[in-house]
N, C-alpha and C positions, 0 to 999 in steps of 0.2 A: 273503861281505861285498858288498855294493853298492860303488858308487864313489863316494867322499868327496866331502860336499856343501860347498861352496868358498864361503868369507864373503868379502864387501869392505866397508871400511873408507874411508868418503869422509873426504877431505881436509880441509884447511882450506880457506874462500872466499877463493877470489883477485879482488879488486873494484879496479877502479883509480879507484873513486871514494874508497877510503879513503886517508889520508894527508893532504899538505898541500892546500892549494886552490889552482890554477894560478890564476898572474899575468894579470889581464889588462891589455893596452895599450889604452887610452880614445884616439881620435884628436884631435887640436892644436882647441884652440877657436879658434874662428872668426868674428870680427865681420861686421857684417853689410855692410862697407867690401869687408872681405875677400873676400866670397861674393859680391857685385855684380861685383867687378874679375876672380874666374875664370869667373863667365860670360860675360864680354866677351871674355876671351881664346879662348874656341870660338870655331871655323871657322865661319861660317853654315853653313844647307844650305837647298839650292833646293828652293822644296815643289814638289810632285809633281802636276803639272797634267791628271786624264786625260780626255781629250774624244774624246766617240764620231766614230766615222769619217763621212766624209760620205755621207748615207744612210742612216744607221743610224736605227731606229726609237726612239721615246722610250720606248718600254718593252722590254722582252723582249729583253734582251741575250742572245747568244747563240743567236739562232734563227736556223737556218742557211738558206741561198737554196732550198736545198730543200723544206725546213717550210714556207717564205712559200709556194712554186707550190702543196703540197698543198692548204695553208690559201685559199689563192684559189681552188683548182678546186673546194674542197667547199663555197663559200660560190655562187657560180656555177651549184654542179648543186644548189644548196639542200638540202644534206645537214645530217643535226642537228650539232651541237656537239662530241657522241660519238662520233658514225661518224665525223665528222672526226679524232677522239682515234686511233679504233681504227687510221683508216687511217697515221695519221704512225708507230705504233707497229709495223705491218706493213712500212712501208717501213724500219723497221734505225733510227728516233730515238727518240728517251729519251721514254718517258709523260709527255705536257702534260698539265695540270689544264684542266678546262672553262671556268674561268675567266681562264686564263691565254689559252687558245686565243683565244677572244672578245675579251681586251684586243686579243691580234695581229691578230687581224681588222680592228678599229676603226680602228687604226694605219694598217694598211694601206689603211683608206677602204672595207671593206664593212661591211653590217649586215646582221641576220636581217631576216626580213619581219616576226617580230611587233615589234621595235622599231622597224621603219620603218613603222609603223603612227602616224604622227604624228597630233594634231586639227587638222584643217583650216580655213581663214577661215571657210566656212561649219557649219563644226559648234559653232565660236566664237560666233557672229551669234545660232543658233539657242537658244543657251544662254544668251546675256546678256540677249536678248527676253525667255525663259521665267523667268529670275531676276525680272525688269524688273516682267513683269506676273504676278508671283509663284505661279507655276504648280509645281505638285507635281512632285518629283524623277522619281516614277512618269509622269507626264503627260511629261516632259521625256525619258524615255528612248523614249515611244513616239514622240513628234515626231523624234526623231534616226532610228527606225527606218523611219518612213515618209519621211524625207528619202535613204536608203538607207545610213545610217549603224548599225553595231552596237555600240553601249556600254551597259555595265551602271550600274547605281544609286552603287554607290563609285567607279566613272569618272567618272562627274558631276560627283559630289562634289568629287571630290582636284582637278579641272577647272575647277570654281567658283572654288575655292581657289586656285588658280594665275592664271586671272583678276581676282582680285582681288574679287569678285563676291556675298561669302559676305553672310547676314546673318542673324537670327534665326527662324527657320521654326517656331518650334513655335508651335502651334494655341493659341491660349491661351483661357480659358473666356471669355467675354463676359458683363454682367450678367444679359440677360434669357436666355440658357441656364441661371445658374445658379439663376433663382429658380422653370424650369420643372424643373430636377434637384432642388430643394431640397424642391420641392412634390410629386412623385411620390414621393421617397422618406421622405416624412416620411408620406403614403398609404399605404406600405407595398406600392408598383404594385412587380411585377416590371419587370424591366433592359429589357424586351421593349416594355412599354407604355413606359414613360418615353423610350426611343428612337424610339416611333412618336410621341410628343410634339414632339419634338422636328424631327422630320422636317417635320412638319404646320405647325413654326415658322418651318423652313427652315434649320437646322442639321444639320449631318451630323456624327454620333458614333458610336465603337463601342463594342462589350462593356468593351473594355480600357478604355478612356477614360472610360466613365461609374462601374466597377470603382475607379480608383484617385481619381476627383472622390469617389465616397460612401467612401472610408474616411479621406482627407484633409478630410473632412470629419464625422468619427463616424460615418458610417453605414457600419456593417461588418458586413454579413450572413455572414462566412466562417463562423461558428459556429453558423449555423440549420441544424437537421439535417433531414433528407430525411424528406417525409411519405410516407405509403402511397402519395395519389394523384401523387404524382412520382414514386416507383419505378415504379410501373404505367404511369407515361410515359415512363421512361426503357427500359424493356422493351417497349415499342411503335415509339418513334423510333430507339433504336441502332441495329438491322441495316443500315438503309435510310437514316439521317437525318445531314449530316455533323456532325460534333461539337459547332464551331461553331454551327450554329441548334439544337442538344439547349442549350446554354448559354444563347442568348437565349429559349426559349421557357420553361424551365424557372427562368430567375433564378439560374443559377449559372456557376462559371467551367469554364475550359474543363477545368483539371485534377480538378477535383472533379467533372465529369462522368465524366474518365478514371477517374481511381479508382474511381467509385462502380462504374459499368460491369466495371470489373476483378474488384473484391470480389463482385460478382453472376455473375461470369461468363460475361459477352456478350461477343459477338464480333460485330466489323464489317466482314466481307467480303464485299461486294457484287461478284458479277460481272461482267464488263465487256459491256456489250450491242454488239452490229454496230453501233448508231449511234456511241457513243463511240468506237471503235475508228476508224470514219471520220472521225470530227471530228479523232481525231489525226492519221491521215494527212494530211489536208486541212492542218492547221498545219505539217506536217512539206513540206508540198508547196510552201506560201504562205513557207518560210524561217521562220517563228514561233520566238522562245525556248521552252522548255522550260515557263518559269515561264508566258508568258501561253497554251502550250495547256492548263496546268494549269487555271489561272482558266478558260478557256474549257469544257474538258470539267466543273468542279463538283468534281476528286476532289484529294487532296492529293498534295503535290508526288511524294514518295518513291513513290507508286501509280502516277503516269504517268509515273515513272522508270521502274519496274520494266517495265509493259509497254512504254515504249519501245525498253528494252534485248532484250525476247521480241520484237518485232515486227522489230529489228535497223534502228533508224530513228536517225542520228546526229545530234543536235541540238547538237553542240559547235561546228559550223562551220555555221551559218545561213544559207541562200541571199536573198537579195531579189532582185526582179527588176530589170532597170535599163529603163526608157521607153526611152533609147535604142538596146540592142541588141535590145528584142522580146523577149527572152524569161529564163528564170532564169540564175542566176549566185552567184556568191561575193558576200558582202555589197560594200558600195561604200566604198573606201577613198581615202585620200591617193595620190598616185606616190609610191614610195620613190625617193630618189637616186639618180642613173645610176650603172650599175658602174661602177667604175675598170677603164681595161684592162690585163690581164696585164701584171708586169713581163718584161722579156725574159731570157734563162735567162741565166746567167753561162757568159762565154765561158771560152774553156781558161787563158788567161792572165791572168782576172782575178783577184785576190787573194779568196779565199775567208773570210768572217769567220768570226771563232771561236766554236764550238760553247759 
């Protein structure tokens, strides 16, 4: 016979919750006068006033003097902020954020070349004068480039806002323009013919502007189908003609032309000629922007950017010839503020600030 099976019987449950409820002793009731008297009886505590050490920067408490020296040397050597962060970590200091290093550099009196590119009085005069004469923003950018400064469209707009000279720059349709456009739309003329009528009358409008005007005045041509003649014309023009010009010739939108060409399996891959390559090289040598180079060559911006990358042409830092120096160089900029002298190294007996 095998071992006997042992059975266990559970005993009664012992719980401290059973029995009489424990008595609760409530604190004595205190009125408002008694509570105020108790507070007044407490000894006053002097407030703790933590003041920064003399010479300590406004931000970034805990920066070591060695860290400050590395940051200062990095800015003098024109290093990137990330490179300075790596140098700090390689020197045995804790890793600092890029924003923290930039803030510390400003407290030490340093500023990067990008941030130091402030607007000069000459640039402000050019923008103010151009806005007063209602010059287009694209032409203002050209004026700044001719003066030796390189600014973008958005930069010019933001500077105009800062100078308080902005205005409504919408080119509203005049009554004579409306009459010419409505007459052409009612006569079912193609967009190119209506635009030509406007140009002969002294008005400059684009395809998009005319299309929006037609839609606003219930002349919606977006649902017009493609005729056999238009499709044949698209086959003829698409391989070698810009889409914008095709849209004007056929009286269609650019999106409609691209969609129809995709449905027909048409490709627009015009090889670059030697003349176009030379135009791109000349634009790079003059220091033109890539946008101006694309407009000069007459190709889309991505196409020109791809060819520039293939030819290893860097348009990110345009060069403008300085008449005073007599040669090419970097774009004209306002002089950055003078770099402050480096702080003296801490002495052996000087108290080292807490990290």
